[in-house]
N, C-alpha and C positions, 0 to 999 in steps of 0.2 A: 504494500500500500504506500503510494508516494503522493506527496502534495507539492504543488507549485503555487506560490503566492505571487500575484501579478499586480503591478500598478500601471494602469493603461490610461493615458490621457484622453484618447479618443472615446473610450468606453465611459469615462467619467464626464466628458462633455455631453454625450448623448443622455446619460443618466441625469445630469443637471437640467437639461431642457425638458426631459420627460417629466421630471418633478414639477418644474415651474409651469408647464403646460397642463398639469393635473391629468395626465394620462393614467389609465387604470390597468393596462395589461402590457407585458406579462407579470408585472408586479404593480401594486398600488403606489401612487405617489405618497410622499411623506409630508404631511402638513407642517411638521416642525422644521423640516429643511427649508421650506419656502418662507416660513416666518423669520428664521434666522438670516437667510440670505437676503431677503428684502430689507431687513434692518441694517445689515452691513453694507449693502450696495446702494441704498437710497431709493428714491422714487424711480420707477421705471418710466421711460419715455413712451410717448404714444406709438412710436415706431417699434419699440421693443414689445409692447403689449400686442400689437397687431401681428408681429412675427410669431409670438407664442400661439396665437389663434391659428395662424397658417400651419405651424408645426402640428398642432392637434388635428387639424383637418386632414392633412396628408397622412398622419398616423391612423386616423379613423378610416380612411379610404382603403387601407391595406391590412389592418391588424388581424382580420379574420383569415387572411391567406398567408401573409409573411410577417415576420417581426423585423421592422425597419432597423432596429438597434443592433441586430446580429453582426453585420459587417464591422461595426465600430468596436466590437469585442474581438472579432476573429481575424480581421484583415488590417494590414498596414495602410492600405489605401481603400477605405470604405466606399468612397465615391465611385470608384471603378466597379466594385461589386454591385452597388445599387443601380448603376447604369443599365444593368441587365434585368433589373427587377421592377423598376417604376418608369413611367413616362418621363421623357427628357424635360418637359415643362416643370413637373413636380420636383425633379432632381435639382434643377437650377433654383427653384423656389426654396428648397430645403437648404441648399448651399448658402443662399442669401440669409436665411434665419440664423445659421451658424455664424456667418460673418457679422451680423448685427449684434449677436450676443457674445462674440469672442472676447471683447475687452472685459466685460463683467465676469465671465467665466474665469478668465485668467486671474482676476483678483482673488476669487475664492480658492482656485486650484493652487496658486502660488503660496497662499497662506497655509493650506492643509497638506501640501505635498511633502514637506519634511517629516511630518508625523506618519503619513502613509508609507514613506520609504523606511522609517524606523520600524514600523509594524511588519513590513515585508521581511526585513532582516531578522527581527525577533521571532516571528512565527516560523520562518524557514529553519532557524536553529532549534526552536522548541520542539517541532514535530519530528526531529531526528533523534531526540533523546530516547533511550531504551524504555523508560517508564511510559512515555507517551505512545510509543509504538505498541507496547503491551496493552495499554488501555484501548487503543483504537482497534486492535485485533479482537479484544473482548467485545467491544461495541459492534464490530462487524458480525461476530457470531450471534449475538443477541438479535440484531436487526434481521439477519437472514432467516432466522427461525420464526421470529415474531411476525414478520411481514411476508414470509414465504417468497422471498425475492433475493436475487443476487446483488451483492454490493457492487458499486461502480468498478469496472475493471480498468486497469491502467492508471495513469496519473490523474489525480483530481486537481483541477485548476481553480484557484480561488482568487477572484478579482477583489481588490481592496478599494472601497468606494468612499466618496464624500459623504459626510453626515453632519447635519447642522446642530445636533444635540450634544452638548458636552458630556463626556463620560459614557455615551451610549455605544452599544454594539448591536446592530441589527443584521439581518441576513435575508437572502432570498435564494430559492432554488434556481436551477438553470433553465427555467421555462423560457422557451424561445431560443435557447442555445442548445445544450444537450445535457445528459444526466451526469457528466463528469465535470460540470462547471457550476460554480456557486459564487454568489456575491456576499461580501462582508462589508458592512457600512460602519466604519470606526475611525474616521479621520480625526475626530476630536476626543478620542478616548486616551486617557493618560496611561503611562506604562506602569504606574504603581497600582493600577486597578486590575482586578482579577484576570489573569491569563486563562484560568480554568473556565471562567464564564465565556470567554471568546471561543474556546475550544468546544464548549457546550453548544453555542450557537452554530458553529460549524457542523457539529454532529446532527443538530436539529435539521439543518438544511439537507444533509445527506439522507436522512430518513424520508424527507419529502421526495427526493429523487429515487428512492427505493419503493415508493408506495404505488406507482402507477400500474404495475403488473398484476398485483393481487388485491391489495387493500382498497384502492379506489373503486374497482369494479364491485367488490364485496359491499362496500358502503352504499354505493348507488343501488345495488340490488335490494338491500335491506331498507334503506331510507326512502327510496323512490324520488329523490330530489338531489339535483346537482349541488345546489347551494348548501343544503344540510350536510351532504357528504363532505364537502370541502371544509366546513366548519368543524365537523367531528374528526376529520383527519388531522386537522391542526391541533385539536385538543389531545388526541391520542399521542401525537408526536411530542407534545409538551410533557406527557407523563414520563417520557424518557429524559429529554434534555430540552432547553438548558436549565429547567427548574424541577425536573422530575427525578425518578428513582435512580437512573444511571448517574446523573450529576451529583445526587446526594451521596451515592456510594463511592464514586471514583473521581469526582471533580470538585470535591470539597464544597458541595452545595448544601443548602439548608432546606428543610421542608417548607414550602411556600404556604402562605395563608390562603392563597387562591391560585387556580390555574388560569384565571382570566383577569384582564385588567379593565380599566374604566372604558365604557362604551364598547366592550367586546361584543361582537355579534352573537356569540354563544350565550351571553347573559352572565349574570353574577353567579359565581360558584363559591359557596361558603367553605370554611375550614374543614368541617366534617365531611362534606362531599369531596373535597380535595384529597383528604386522606384515603377515603374509600376508593376513589378512582385510581390513585397511584397504587394502592394495594392490589387492585384488580389487575393492573398491568404487571405488577411484581409477581403475582400468582402465576400468570401465564408464562413469565420468564422462567420462574423456578421449575415449572412443569414442562418447560421446553415446548410449549404449544404455540401454534400460529393463532393470531387473532381470527375469530370466527363469528358467526351470526349470534351465538350465545353471548359472547363478550360484548358485542354492540348493544344487544337488548338489555344486558345488565347495566351497561354504562348509561343507557337512556333512562332506566329506572332510577338510578342514583340522581341523575339530573332532574327528573320529574319530581321526586320526593322532596328535593330542596326547594321546589316552587309551590308546594302545597300551602 
C-alpha cells in the first residue's frame, strides 16, 4: 500500500472556482471557504461575479456527462484535454473566467502554499513509518471484510487542497476522478494539531471509494432512495473513522458525543444512539461479517428510537 501526496496548483485553482461558484458535484462547495476568502480578498467586482455565473453555467451544461475538473487534476495542460470535451466557445469562455480570477486566486494560493508543501513533506514521511503501515494494513483488512470490497490497488494519490477554516481537515473521495484519488483540505491546519485525525480523514475517504461495489447497491436496495442511501453510507463510514471505532482504537480518538454535526442531513444523533451505532459496527468487525440488510435495519431502528 503506497501513498503519494500531491500539491497541484491547477487542481487547487479549479477547486477554488468550484467553491466560489457554489457548484455541488462531484463534491459540495464549502460555505466556510467562501466566507473566509471573501473576507480576505475584499468585495468582488461585477466582472468577477459574472465570471462565476459563467463558470457555473458551463459546469451545469456538462456535469451529468463529464467532470470538467478532471483534467486540472490529471493533466499538465488541462486546456488541451478539455478541447476534446467541450465546444470551443465554452472552452474560451472558461479560459476567460480563469484569467479574470487569476490574481485573486494567487493571493490565496501564495498564502497557503507553504503550509501545503509542509503537509506534503510531513505526510509522505509519516505514512512510511512501520507503525502507520501496520495500522493501514489492519484498516484494509477490516474494510475489505466489512464492505465486501477490494481496497484500492496500486498507489493512492492524495491531493492537498485549500481550506478556509483554520485548524480544519476535510476530505472528499475521488468522485469524478477515480477510486485511487482522494482530496484532503488542510491548508490552514497547524502541525501541532493531531496527525492521527488527518490520517483518520484519509481512511474515511478510502472507505467511500470502497463502498460502490457492494455497500451502495445494498443500501439502495434496502432504503429505496438514493438520497437516504448516500446519507446512511456517510454515517456508516463515520462509525469507523475519523470519529468512530477504528480511530478510537488505533488513532488515539475519543468516543464522540454524536456522529453528526449541526445541520447534518441525517439529523441529530444523541450520545446513547452514538454508542449503540458504533457498537453495532464493532460487533460486525469482531464477527468478521460484511454489512448486510440486518445491520441496516438495526441501524435504522436505533435512529428511529432516538426520535420518539
